[in-house]
N, C-alpha and C positions, 0 to 999 in steps of 0.2 A: 368193423372191429373198433372198439373203444380205445383211444390213445390216452395213456396216463401221463399227466404233466407233473414234473417235479417242481414243487413250490419254490424251493430254494434256488433252483436253476432259473426259474422265471423271475425271481426277485433280482438275482445277479444280472440277468440280461436287461431288465428294466432299469436298474441303477446305472449300468454301463451306457445305456442309451441316453439317460438324463445327463450324465456327466459329459458325454460327447457333445450334447446339444447346449451345454452351459447352464442348464436349468437348476443345477444344484451346486453352483459355484460357491455360494456362501457357505453351504454345509461342508463341502470339501475343504474350503479354506480354514474354517474354524477347527476342523478335525486336525489339519496339518499343524496349526498353531498350538493346539492342545498337546499334540504329540511331541513337539519341539520343547515343551516345558514340562515334560513328564519326569520331573525331578524336584527335590526341595529347592525353592527359590524365593527371592524377596524382590519386590518391585518398589522403586522409589522415584520421586519426581523432585528434581532440584530446580528452584526458581530464584530469580534475583531481579533487582531493579536499580538502575543507576541514573541519576538525574544530572544533566549538564545544562548550563545556561546557553541559550542560542546566541550566536554572534553573526549568523548569516540568514538569508531568506531567499526563497525561489518564488517568484510571482508569475502568474499567468494572467495576461490581460488581453482584451480583444476590442477591436474597433469594427463596428457593423453599421453600414450606411445604405440607404436606398435612394437611387437616382432614376431618371427617366430611361436611361439606356445602360447597357453593361459597361461600356467604356468609361462613362462618367462615374459610375459606381466604383470601378477599379481605381480610377485616378484619384478619387476622393479618399479612399482608404489608404492608398499608397502614400499620399501626401501626409496624412496623419501619422503613419508609421515612420516615415522619413524624419519628420519633425521630432517625434518622440525619441528615436534613436540618436538624433543629434543632441537632445537634452541629456540622454543617458551618458553619452561620451563626455559631455561637459561635466557630468557628475563623477567622472572617473571610472565608469563601467567599461570594461574592455569588450572588444568586438566578439571575442570567444565566449563571452557570457550572455550573448544575445542570440536568440533563435527566432527568426521571423519569416521563414520561407513560404509558409502555406498561404493559399488564397482560395476562397470559396465564393462563387457567383451563382445565383439562382434567380429565375424569374419570379415575380410576385403577381398574383392574380386576384381579381375580385370576382365573386360568384353571385351575380344577381339571381333573384328568384325566378325560376322557369326561363332562364336565358343563358346563352353561352357564356363561358367565363371570359373575363376581360383582363388583358395584360395591363398592369398599372405601373410597372417599372422593374428594376433589377436591384437585388440586394447583394452587396459584396461585403465580405468580412475577412479580416486577417487577425491571427493570434500571435502574440509574442510571449516568449518565456524568457525571463531575465533572472540571472543569478546575482543577487546583491551581496557582495562580500563584506560590506560594512553596514551593519544593521542600523546604525545611527542615521544613515541616508535613506532608509526605507520610506519614511513619511514624505520627504521631499520628492522622491521618485514617484510615489503614488499621486502626489499633487500635480507633478509635471505631466503625468500620463493623462489626467483629466483635462488639464489646460490645453493639451495638444490634440484633443478630440478622441482619445481612447475612452470609450463609453461603457466598458464592462471590466470589472475586476473579478476574474473567475476563481482564482485560488491563490492563497498565500501560505506557503509552507515554511515554517521556521526550522533552521538547521544549526548544527554546531560543527565547527572545524575540527573538534575533538571527537566527533561521532565514532570514527573507526576505533579509536582507543577506548571509548566508553563501551562499545559493543564487546570488545575483547575482555575488558574488566568485568562486565556483567556476565559474560559466558563463563569465565573462570570462577566467579562467585556462585553461579548456578551449579557448576560441577562440584565445588566444595560443599554446597548445601546438600546435594544428592549423597555425597560420601558420608557426611555427618549423620544424616538421617538413617542411612543404611547401617552404619556401625551401631548407632543408638538402638535401632530396632532389633538387630541381631543380638546385641548384648542383653536387651530387655527380655528376650525370649530364650536366653541361655543357649544361643547358637553362635556359630562362627561363619564368617563369610569365606567363600571358596573361589573368589575371583569374579570378574565381570563376565556375564554371558552375552548381554546385548545392550547397545546404547542407541537411543532414538533421539534425534535432534532435528528440529526445524528452525530455520532462520527466522527470527522475529524482526518486525519493523519498528523503528522508533515511534513512540506515541507522540504525535504533535500536540503541543499545548494550544490553548485558546490564543489566537493571534493577538487580539487587542481587547482592552477593557477600558471603557470611558470612565473618567473620574470627574465628577461634578465639582470637586473641591479645587481643581486646578484650572487656571485660566489659559495657560499656554497649551495650545492644541498639540504641539509636538510632544509635550510631557504627558499628555493624556493617554498615549498609547503605551500600555504596560505589558511587557512580554513575559510569558511564563517560562517554564523549564521544559526541555526536551527529555522525555522519560524513555530510557532504553531498558527493555525487559528481555530476559533470556529464560529459556526452559529446556531442561534435559531430562529424559526418562532413561533409567538404568535398571537392568535386571541382573541381580547377583545370584550366583549359586550359593547354597548353604551346605555346610559340612554336616 
């Protein structure tokens, strides 16, 4: 006996199987989004940018040394760190603004051709993160790091003590920008706004400026480090209903 198969039933069964397996996730998601906006609406994006002068810095430096054995390597990097921390305290940096707990030790090998590897020593390294609350001291602190055996400057991030206030100022400006655009667009198309349907907001990170720029016209090395501005950017996406 020949069994007749209902095509529509087969399609529904296949779609249910695909949904259960997650193979049509993108399709079902887009359908759900389209259904939620099945009414007259207007989408706007509000943006803003606030610039503030940096007055702080966070630096990450590292000392990395290789010695004949692990103990010697550890002792050598510990001494460099202790000397640098002492210089930091003399410069007025508080203990709470210094992080230096990590230590990494690993063997170093030489690989001769067609021969077993040879142990040549041990490498030890420690990283320090320092918050410099007075930007005018940054150059001296970097110099002291190098003088005390710190041989790598990994990162310098400029910051502002007014950053939190600048972020809130930028956020409110982005909201205002979104509102103004929405009202202008609705008015331009002879429509009226009927309230906010959805707000999308992702926290933005301050854009760090170029840390330093050398100036050949200045002889004083401390004056040759010119600091840019910290740029705080905010973005908010809003969906309005239309009457």
